[in-house]
C-alpha positions in Angstrom: 78.8 8.2 109.8 82.1 6.7 109.9 81.9 6.1 106.1 80.9 9.2 105.3 83.9 11.0 107.3 86.1 8.3 105.6 84.6 9.1 102.2 85.3 13.3 103.0 89.1 12.0 104.5 89.6 10.1 101.3 88.7 13.1 99.1 90.5 15.5 101.0 93.7 12.9 100.6 93.2 12.3 96.9 92.9 16.2 96.6 96.3 16.3 97.6 98.6 18.7 96.7 99.5 22.2 95.5 102.2 24.8 94.0 103.6 27.4 92.1 106.6 28.4 90.8 107.9 29.6 93.9 109.1 33.3 94.1 107.7 34.7 97.4 105.3 37.1 95.8 103.5 34.1 94.5 102.6 32.7 97.6 98.9 33.0 99.1 98.7 34.2 102.8 97.7 31.4 104.2 97.2 30.4 107.9 100.4 28.8 109.6 99.9 25.4 111.0 98.8 26.5 114.6 97.3 29.5 113.7 93.2 29.1 114.6 91.0 30.2 111.3 87.6 31.4 112.6 85.0 28.9 110.5 83.9 32.4 108.4 86.6 33.7 107.6 88.3 29.9 106.4 86.1 30.2 103.1 87.7 33.4 102.3 91.0 33.0 102.4 93.1 34.4 99.8 94.3 31.2 97.4 95.7 31.0 94.2 93.3 30.4 91.4 95.7 30.3 88.6 99.5 29.7 87.7 102.2 32.2 88.1 103.8 33.4 85.0 107.5 32.6 86.5 106.6 28.5 86.4 109.4 27.1 84.9 108.9 24.7 81.9 112.9 23.3 82.3 112.1 21.4 85.2 113.2 17.9 85.2 109.9 15.4 85.1 111.7 12.9 87.0 112.8 15.2 89.6 109.6 16.8 89.7 107.6 13.6 90.4 110.0 12.6 93.0 109.3 16.1 94.8 105.7 15.6 94.5 105.9 12.5 96.0 108.2 13.5 98.9 106.1 16.2 100.0 102.0 14.4 99.7 103.3 10.7 101.3 103.5 12.3 105.1 99.7 13.5 104.2 98.6 10.2 102.3 100.1 8.1 105.1 98.5 10.6 108.1 95.4 10.5 106.4 95.6 6.7 106.3 96.4 6.5 110.1 93.5 8.3 110.4 91.2 6.1 109.1 93.0 3.1 110.7 92.6 4.4 114.3 88.8 5.5 113.3 88.3 1.5 112.2 89.7 0.2 115.1 88.3 2.4 117.5 84.9 2.4 116.1 82.0 1.7 118.3 80.1 0.0 115.1 77.6 2.9 114.8 80.0 5.3 113.1 81.8 6.6 116.8 84.8 6.6 117.8 85.3 5.1 121.6 85.2 8.4 123.7 88.0 6.6 125.9 90.1 7.7 122.7 88.9 10.8 121.7 92.0 12.7 122.8 94.1 10.5 120.8 91.5 10.7 117.7 91.6 14.6 118.3 95.8 14.1 117.9 94.9 12.0 114.8 93.1 14.8 112.9 95.6 17.7 113.9 98.5 15.5 112.9 96.6 15.3 109.4 95.6 18.7 109.1 99.5 20.0 109.8 100.9 17.5 107.5 98.2 19.2 104.8 99.7 22.3 105.8 103.2 21.6 105.6 102.6 19.6 102.2 100.5 22.5 100.4 102.9 25.3 101.5 105.8 23.1 100.6 104.3 22.8 96.9 103.3 26.0 96.6 107.0 26.6 96.9 108.6 24.1 94.7 109.1 24.5 91.0 107.3 22.5 88.2 106.8 22.0 84.5 104.7 24.3 83.0 102.2 22.3 82.0 101.7 20.7 85.4 102.0 24.1 87.8 98.6 25.2 86.7 97.1 21.6 88.1 99.4 21.9 91.1 98.3 25.2 92.0 94.2 24.0 91.9 95.0 21.6 94.5 96.7 24.2 96.5 93.7 25.6 97.1 91.6 22.6 98.1 94.6 21.5 100.4 94.4 25.4 102.1 90.6 24.2 102.8 91.5 20.7 103.7 94.0 21.6 106.6 91.8 24.1 107.7 89.0 22.2 108.1 91.0 19.1 109.8 92.7 21.7 112.4 89.3 23.0 113.0 88.3 19.6 113.8 91.2 18.1 115.9 90.5 21.4 117.9 86.9 20.0 119.4 86.8 19.6 123.4 84.8 16.8 123.9 82.9 14.2 121.8 79.6 16.8 121.0 81.4 19.5 119.6 83.6 17.0 117.4 80.1 15.7 115.7 78.8 19.2 115.3 81.9 20.0 113.5 81.9 16.5 111.6 77.8 17.1 110.7 79.0 20.6 109.5 81.9 19.1 106.9 79.8 16.9 105.7 77.0 19.1 105.0 78.7 21.6 103.4 81.6 19.4 101.6 84.7 20.9 100.3 84.5 21.7 97.0 87.6 20.4 95.0 88.9 21.7 91.8 91.9 20.2 91.7 92.9 16.4 90.1 96.0 14.5 91.6 95.2 11.6 89.2 95.8 14.2 86.2 98.9 15.4 88.0 99.9 11.9 88.3 99.5 11.3 84.8 101.6 14.3 83.8 104.5 13.2 86.2 104.5 9.8 85.1 103.5 8.6 88.3 101.8 5.3 89.4 98.6 5.4 91.8 98.8 6.3 95.6 98.9 2.6 96.5 101.9 1.7 94.4 103.8 4.9 95.4 102.6 5.8 99.3 105.6 4.8 101.7 103.7 4.7 105.5 
């Protein structure tokens, strides 16, 4: 199970960003980081599906790339931290040492909170016109990922955690954004080259 969790977390990390041109009317009504979202409503969250018409074609590509990296870096680092913690505390059968359960849930919460902050920041930023629609697709992915991670982090015990993760693995998130394409559009290297953890 550890490897499947790593694949899901890594997939959510790669789905890593969201943005629109930034006026308040274009930002979707998404939950705050500490707001709990019932699972049945998490899938019905109103998220953007296309770029707002106000995307700015005059945004400097270098500045946009720097902004993108600054916003997504905390999420990538939180995911790496979670996966390292998981590997360091694995019992070898895909489970984490129950004595470290509270710390493990703290790592899940940190990842969900970082993703929540990041996709909101990306939605508030301005992007080059050709990048903006791709960022908006990733906003949808990250909104869902943040909700899932925050939900998992609220597991009261190992049994509830296992149920939450099994549900996530049985119904993996659909993704529509392509962070590799965004990195190419912004002339950025890979996450391995640019992450500063």
